[in-house]
Every structure is written in structure tokens, then in C-alpha cells.
C-alpha positions in Angstrom: 0.0 0.0 0.0 1.1 3.6 -0.7 1.9 6.4 1.7 -0.1 8.8 -0.5 -3.0 8.1 -2.8 -4.2 10.7 -5.3 -7.5 10.8 -7.3 -8.1 12.8 -10.4 -8.1 13.1 -14.2 -4.9 13.1 -16.4 -5.3 14.1 -20.0 -3.3 13.9 -23.2 -1.4 17.1 -23.7 -0.9 18.6 -27.2 1.6 21.4 -27.6 1.9 23.0 -31.1 5.3 24.4 -32.0 4.2 28.0 -32.6 0.7 29.0 -33.6 -1.7 26.1 -34.4 -2.4 25.9 -38.1 -2.8 23.3 -40.8 0.3 21.2 -40.9 1.6 22.3 -37.4 3.8 19.8 -35.6 2.3 18.8 -32.2 4.2 17.5 -29.3 2.2 14.9 -27.4 2.5 14.5 -23.7 0.3 14.1 -20.6 -0.8 16.4 -17.8 -3.0 16.4 -14.8 -2.7 18.1 -11.4 -3.1 14.9 -9.3 -0.7 12.8 -11.4 1.8 15.7 -11.3 1.7 15.5 -7.5 2.0 11.7 -7.7 5.1 11.9 -10.0 6.6 14.6 -7.8 6.2 12.4 -4.7 7.7 9.4 -6.5 10.7 11.3 -7.5 11.2 12.4 -3.9 11.1 8.8 -2.8 7.5 8.4 -1.6 5.4 5.4 -2.4 2.3 6.8 -4.2 -0.8 5.6 -6.0 -2.8 7.5 -8.7 -6.5 6.5 -9.2 -8.5 7.6 -12.2 -10.3 6.5 -15.4 -8.9 6.7 -18.9 -10.3 5.9 -22.3 -9.6 2.6 -24.1 -7.5 4.5 -26.6 -3.9 5.4 -27.4 -4.0 8.5 -25.3 -5.2 6.5 -22.3 -2.5 4.0 -22.8 0.1 6.7 -23.0 -1.2 8.3 -19.8 -0.9 5.0 -17.9 2.5 4.1 -19.4 4.1 7.5 -18.6 2.8 7.7 -15.0 3.7 4.1 -14.3 7.2 4.7 -15.8 7.8 7.3 -13.1 7.3 4.7 -10.3 3.7 5.6 -9.5 1.3 2.7 -8.8 -1.6 3.2 -11.3 -5.2 2.1 -10.7 -7.0 3.4 -13.8 -9.3 1.0 -15.6 -10.0 1.8 -19.3 -13.5 2.9 -20.1 -14.6 1.4 -23.5 -17.4 3.9 -23.9 -15.6 7.2 -23.3 -12.3 8.8 -24.5 -9.3 10.1 -22.6 -9.6 13.9 -22.2 -7.2 16.2 -24.0 -5.8 19.7 -23.5 -4.1 22.0 -25.9 -1.3 24.3 -24.6 -0.9 27.5 -26.6 2.5 29.1 -26.5 3.4 32.8 -27.1 7.1 33.8 -27.1 8.1 30.3 -25.9 5.9 30.6 -22.8 2.6 29.1 -21.9 -0.1 31.6 -23.0 -3.3 29.6 -22.5 -4.5 26.0 -21.9 -7.7 24.8 -23.5 -9.4 21.7 -22.2 -11.4 19.1 -24.1 -12.6 16.9 -21.3 -16.4 17.0 -21.5 -17.6 13.4 -21.7 -14.2 12.0 -21.0 -13.6 8.7 -19.2 -12.5 10.5 -16.0 -15.6 12.7 -16.1 -17.6 9.5 -15.6 -15.8 8.8 -12.4 -18.4 7.6 -9.8 -18.6 6.5 -6.1 -18.5 2.8 -7.3 -15.0 3.3 -8.7 -13.9 4.7 -5.4 -15.4 1.8 -3.5 -13.3 -0.5 -5.6 -10.1 1.1 -4.2 -11.4 1.6 -0.7 -8.8 -0.7 0.9 -6.0 1.3 -0.8 -7.5 4.6 0.5 -7.9 3.2 4.0 -4.3 2.0 4.1 -2.7 5.2 3.0 -1.2 7.9 5.2 -2.7 10.7 3.0 -5.5 11.0 0.5 -4.7 13.9 -1.8 -7.5 15.6 -3.9 -8.0 18.8 -5.8 -10.9 21.1 -6.5 -10.6 20.1 -10.2 -12.3 16.7 -9.8 -15.6 17.9 -8.3 -15.8 20.5 -11.0 -16.0 17.7 -13.7 -19.6 16.9 -12.9 -22.0 15.3 -10.4 -20.4 11.8 -10.7 -16.8 13.0 -9.9 -18.2 15.3 -7.2 -19.9 12.3 -5.5 -16.7 10.2 -6.0 -14.7 12.8 -4.2 -17.2 12.9 -1.3 -17.1 9.1 -1.1 -13.3 9.1 -1.0 -13.2 11.7 1.8 -15.7 9.6 3.7 -13.7 6.4 3.4 -10.5 8.3 4.4 -12.0 9.9 7.5 -13.5 6.6 8.7 -10.0 5.1 8.4 -8.2 7.9 10.1 -6.4 8.9 6.9 -5.3 12.5 6.5 -7.2 14.3 3.7 -5.3 16.9 1.7 -7.0 19.2 -0.8 -5.4 21.7 -3.3 -8.2 24.1 -4.2 -6.8 24.4 -7.8 -9.8 26.5 -9.0 -10.4 26.3 -12.8 -12.8 28.9 -14.1 -13.2 27.1 -17.4 -14.8 24.2 -15.6 -17.3 26.0 -13.3 -18.3 29.4 -12.0 -16.9 31.1 -8.9 -20.3 30.8 -7.3 -20.6 27.1 -8.0 -17.1 26.4 -6.9 -17.6 28.4 -3.6 -20.7 26.4 -2.8 -19.0 23.0 -3.3 -15.6 23.9 -1.8 -17.4 25.5 1.2 -18.5 22.0 2.1 -15.4 20.2 1.0 -12.7 22.3 2.7 -14.0 21.8 6.3 -13.9 18.0 5.7 -10.2 18.1 4.9 -7.2 18.1 7.3 -4.8 20.0 5.1 -5.8 22.7 2.5 -3.6 24.3 -0.1 -4.7 27.5 -2.0 -3.3 30.5 -3.7 -4.4 33.9 -2.4 -7.3 34.3 -5.0 -8.4 30.7 -4.3 -8.4 31.3 -0.5 -10.5 34.4 -1.0 -12.9 32.5 -3.2 -13.4 29.8 -0.5 -13.8 32.5 2.2 -16.3 34.5 0.1 -14.0 37.5 0.0 -14.2 39.7 -3.1 -10.8 41.2 -3.9 -10.8 44.7 -5.3 -9.8 44.8 -9.1 -6.8 47.0 -8.3 -5.8 45.3 -5.1 -2.1 44.9 -4.5 -0.5 41.4 -4.5 -0.9 39.5 -1.2 2.3 39.7 0.9 3.4 37.3 3.7 1.2 39.0 6.3 -1.8 38.9 4.0 -1.1 35.2 3.2 -0.9 34.4 7.0 -4.3 36.1 7.5 -5.9 34.1 4.7 -4.3 30.8 6.0 -5.6 31.5 9.5 -9.1 32.2 8.2 -9.0 29.0 6.0 -8.0 26.9 9.0 -10.9 28.3 11.0 -13.2 26.6 8.5 -12.2 23.3 10.0 -8.9 22.1 8.5 -6.0 21.4 10.9 -3.5 23.1 8.6 -4.0 25.6 5.8 -1.3 26.6 3.4 -1.3 29.7 1.1 1.1 29.6 -1.8 2.6 33.0 -2.5 4.7 32.2 -5.6 8.0 34.2 -5.5 7.3 35.1 -1.8 7.2 31.5 -0.7 4.3 30.2 1.3 2.6 30.5 4.6 1.1 27.7 6.7 -1.3 28.1 9.7 -1.3 25.1 12.0 -2.0 24.7 15.7 -2.9 28.4 16.0 0.5 29.5 14.7 1.4 30.9 11.3 4.8 30.1 9.7 6.1 32.0 6.6 8.8 30.3 4.5 10.4 32.5 1.9 11.8 30.9 -1.3 15.0 31.4 -3.3 14.4 33.5 -6.5 14.6 31.6 -9.8 14.6 32.6 -13.4 11.1 31.4 -14.5 11.0 29.5 -17.8 7.5 28.0 -17.3 5.5 28.3 -14.1 2.9 25.7 -15.0 3.0 22.8 -12.6 4.8 24.8 -9.8 1.9 24.6 -7.5 1.7 20.8 -7.9 5.4 20.5 -7.3 5.0 22.5 -4.1 2.3 20.2 -2.9 4.4 17.1 -3.7 7.3 18.6 -1.7 5.2 19.5 1.2 3.5 16.0 1.4 6.9 14.3 1.0 8.1 15.8 4.3 4.7 15.4 6.0 4.6 11.6 5.5 8.0 11.5 7.1 6.6 13.3 10.2 8.8 16.3 9.7 7.7 19.7 10.9 5.7 22.3 8.9 8.8 24.3 8.4 10.5 21.4 6.6 7.4 20.8 4.5 7.3 24.4 3.4 11.0 24.5 2.6 10.8 21.4 0.4 7.6 22.6 -1.2 9.3 25.9 -2.1 12.4 24.2 -3.5 10.4 21.7 -5.6 8.1 24.5 -7.0 11.1 26.6 -7.9 12.8 23.7 -9.7 9.8 23.1 -11.9 9.8 26.8 -13.0 13.2 26.2 -14.6 11.9 23.7 -17.1 9.3 23.7 -19.8 6.4 21.3 -19.1 3.8 20.5 -16.4 5.8 17.8 -14.6 9.0 17.1 -16.6 11.0 19.4 -14.2 9.8 17.7 -11.0 13.1 17.2 -9.1 14.6 14.3 -7.1 16.2 15.1 -3.8 19.7 14.8 -5.3 18.7 17.3 -8.1 17.4 19.7 -5.4 20.7 19.5 -3.5 22.6 20.3 -6.7 20.3 23.2 -7.5 20.6 24.7 -4.0 24.3 24.2 -3.7 26.2 27.5 -3.0 28.2 27.9 -5.2 26.1 25.9 -7.7 27.3 22.5 -8.6 29.7 22.7 -11.5 29.3 20.8 -14.8 30.3 17.1 -14.5 32.7 16.1 -17.3 
């Protein structure tokens, strides 16, 4: 059984080399928040399982093959009646400009409580069940599946982790707030960016509001924790992150990096945080590894390709930097 179990959709990822047009070359990969976290954990030495549904198609087989190749245990039965979802990443100036999703009617959108019941023993034996706010946004079935997974975990005394990960292309702010307002208090550990925390709390930020600093992040984390979670973490990007646990807020700054592609940094942060948590290390250590992993991903193009091992993190953080090996 794995220390961490994740549940959510992974899609085929198509990336045109330049603007999409007739005859464009498309790089084919995979991407999904929960599998990103799973791969990040595996690279950091944590036993991890990813649970989902994929289509009985080439994209589904590619998804399973890639995630399995990273050392993640995969529980994803193929659905013969629905395809694997896809997303299209549009680049501008070599950077991610927009991501379009084609996931309506996908195999993972048909996820239901019965699929969760089939892996109930794995959930009950894990240290952590990690979820995101993306899965309940996929429809009534996935929403019920998430609720069932949380119920199984809580009955078994398994820590429930949630990354809000709000996607406005999937549901409205009002719908998300209503669902997350019930889900967040049922979780033990909640991750959010400042805007996501404000959404859950029902706070409307002014259009011209200044970026949230460490003090503002601490306030949001404390207010999130009051909803019921034992620990709330607010990710602040280049300012690091703040955690509120046991009535105390801890701010961990991060080392500046030259950002190549920030997509996936939040998932990397969660992987780093959970990797220390399952080793019973303090919040400060979880924040530090989360910051380091998130920064490492920003140095590389791709959603998960830059997820680091512990050895790679040590080399990146060496002062002076590790020299070229020849």
C-alpha cells in the first residue's frame, strides 16, 4: 500500500510548436494536477498511487504508461465507452499563454462512487489521500466520488489533503464556492493561492488590489484553517508560502529563480510538502521542500517534466552551484 493516494483526471497534452495551423507539428504529452503531484512524490522517494479512469485508446494507454514509468502505482481502468480527455497548450514567445481543455464526456468525467469503492482498501491503508478542486468540477459523478473518497479516508483515520486548484473554465466562482465550502471543512490539510483562498472564504478582492504579501497570506491561511482544517497553506509564488497550524502561522520565503515555465509549480509545491509530511517532519521542513520543488519546476518547460529528485534539489541549491560534471 502507498503512503499517498491521489485521485483525479490526467489528459493527453498537445503542444503546437508555434501557432496552431494546418500542418503544425504537435508535441504529445500528458498532464493532470493529481498525477503531477504523484510523479513529484515518486521522484522524492515516496510510495504513491494514482487513481483515475482513462479511455480505451492510445492517449489513455500513453497516460498510464508515462505515469507508471515514473514509479507511481496506477489504478486506472480503461472505459470502453468514453475517450481520454485532452488539453491544448498554446505558447506565445516560448511561454505558456493559454491552456484549452477538451474533457467533456471524458472517461474521467464518468468517475463515480462505485469506482472509489473499488479502491477503498487502498484509501484506508494510505497515510494521505490527496485531492484537488478540479475533480468535483468535472460533474456530479466525480463530485460524488470525491465525497465518497473523503468519507472512506475519514472513517479510516487517513489525513485528507486538498489543493483548491480552481479552474474557471470548468465552473463558475459561485458554484465552486458552494461546493468547496462543504469540502474544505472536511479536509485536514488545505492548499490554496491567495485568490483561491479568497474564493473559498467568500471575499471579493478589489480589481486594483495589491498582490498579497506574507502578512496577508498568513491572514488568509488562518481564516481558512478556522473553517475546519487542521492546517491551511497559502502559496505565494515568489514570496514562498505561509502555513497556519496549531494556532500559529509560519512563513517560509523561497529562493528566487529565473522562471521559464511556471505551469506545474503549485503541484510541485504540494508534492514537496507532502513528502516531508509523511516522514513526520515539521511544517517548516514541508514548506521548505515545497518551495524548493516549486522553484525547480519553474526552470523547465512542461507541467511535470522538471519535477526534481532530492539529489537534483541538492545540486540546484548548492552554493556555489554544482559545476558541470565532465
